[in-house]
C-alpha positions as CSV (number, residue, x, y, z in Angstrom):
1,G,-64.4,-50.5,22.7
2,S,-62.1,-49.9,19.8
3,P,-63.2,-47.5,17.1
4,P,-64.3,-49.0,13.7
5,A,-61.6,-49.5,11.1
6,S,-62.9,-46.5,9.1
7,V,-62.6,-44.2,12.1
8,Q,-59.1,-45.6,12.9
9,R,-58.0,-44.9,9.3
10,M,-59.4,-41.3,9.5
11,L,-57.4,-40.7,12.8
12,E,-54.2,-42.1,11.1
13,L,-54.7,-39.7,8.2
14,V,-55.3,-36.7,10.5
15,E,-52.0,-37.6,12.3
16,L,-50.2,-37.7,9.0
17,K,-51.6,-34.3,8.1
18,I,-50.3,-32.9,11.3
19,D,-46.9,-34.4,10.8
20,A,-46.9,-33.0,7.2
21,A,-47.8,-29.6,8.5
22,V,-44.8,-29.5,10.8
23,W,-42.5,-30.0,7.8
24,Q,-44.6,-27.7,5.6
25,V,-45.6,-30.5,3.3
26,D,-48.9,-29.8,1.6
27,A,-49.4,-33.0,-0.3
28,I,-48.2,-36.6,-0.3
29,R,-48.8,-39.0,-3.2
30,T,-47.3,-41.9,-5.0
31,E,-45.8,-41.8,-8.5
32,Q,-44.6,-44.3,-11.2
33,D,-46.8,-47.2,-10.2
34,D,-46.2,-46.7,-6.5
35,K,-42.4,-46.7,-6.8
36,Y,-42.0,-43.3,-5.2
37,L,-43.6,-41.5,-2.3
38,V,-43.7,-37.8,-3.3
39,F,-43.8,-35.0,-0.8
40,D,-44.9,-31.6,-2.2
41,Y,-43.5,-28.9,0.1
42,T,-43.7,-25.1,0.5
43,N,-40.6,-24.4,2.6
44,A,-37.2,-25.4,1.1
45,P,-35.1,-25.1,4.3
46,R,-37.6,-27.4,6.2
47,I,-37.6,-30.1,3.5
48,E,-33.8,-29.9,3.2
49,Q,-33.6,-30.4,7.0
50,L,-35.8,-33.5,6.7
51,A,-33.8,-34.8,3.8
52,R,-30.6,-34.5,5.8
53,M,-32.2,-36.6,8.6
54,H,-32.8,-39.4,6.1
55,A,-29.2,-39.5,4.8
56,G,-30.0,-39.3,1.1
57,R,-33.0,-41.5,1.1
58,L,-35.3,-38.5,0.7
59,R,-34.2,-36.6,-2.4
60,V,-35.2,-33.0,-3.1
61,V,-35.7,-32.9,-6.9
62,D,-37.0,-29.4,-7.5
63,D,-38.4,-26.4,-5.8
64,R,-41.7,-28.2,-5.0
65,S,-41.1,-32.0,-4.6
66,A,-39.0,-34.5,-2.7
67,Y,-39.0,-38.2,-3.5
68,F,-38.6,-41.2,-1.3
69,T,-38.2,-44.7,-2.9
70,I,-40.9,-47.1,-1.7
71,P,-39.3,-50.5,-1.0
72,A,-40.8,-53.3,-3.2
73,D,-42.3,-55.1,-0.2
74,C,-44.0,-51.9,1.1
75,R,-46.5,-51.1,-1.6
76,E,-49.8,-51.9,0.1
77,C,-51.8,-49.0,1.4
78,D,-51.2,-49.6,5.1
79,S,-47.5,-50.0,4.5
80,V,-47.2,-46.9,2.4
81,L,-49.1,-44.9,5.1
82,A,-46.7,-46.2,7.8
83,L,-43.7,-45.3,5.5
84,A,-45.0,-41.8,5.0
85,K,-45.3,-41.4,8.8
86,S,-41.8,-42.8,9.3
87,V,-40.4,-40.2,6.8
88,L,-42.1,-37.4,8.6
89,R,-41.1,-38.6,12.1
90,P,-37.3,-39.2,11.7
């Protein structure tokens, strides 16, 4: 049968960690009341490549963080998780 919801969520988070590792992103969080999805990175050329793939929607703001605006209708946990995956899988 299907795995329990908690196991399914764990698998989704592991997939997200793998996707993040490919882009050398070491943390993903939300900021400003879930208005932004923030990607903390360790490799500037990799995050700049990812930002180019998103045509300005992913903004590199300093030598550590890149911001992606979360649409107003996408602020539930499952939607934010799906959005993070979509950013890391252009």
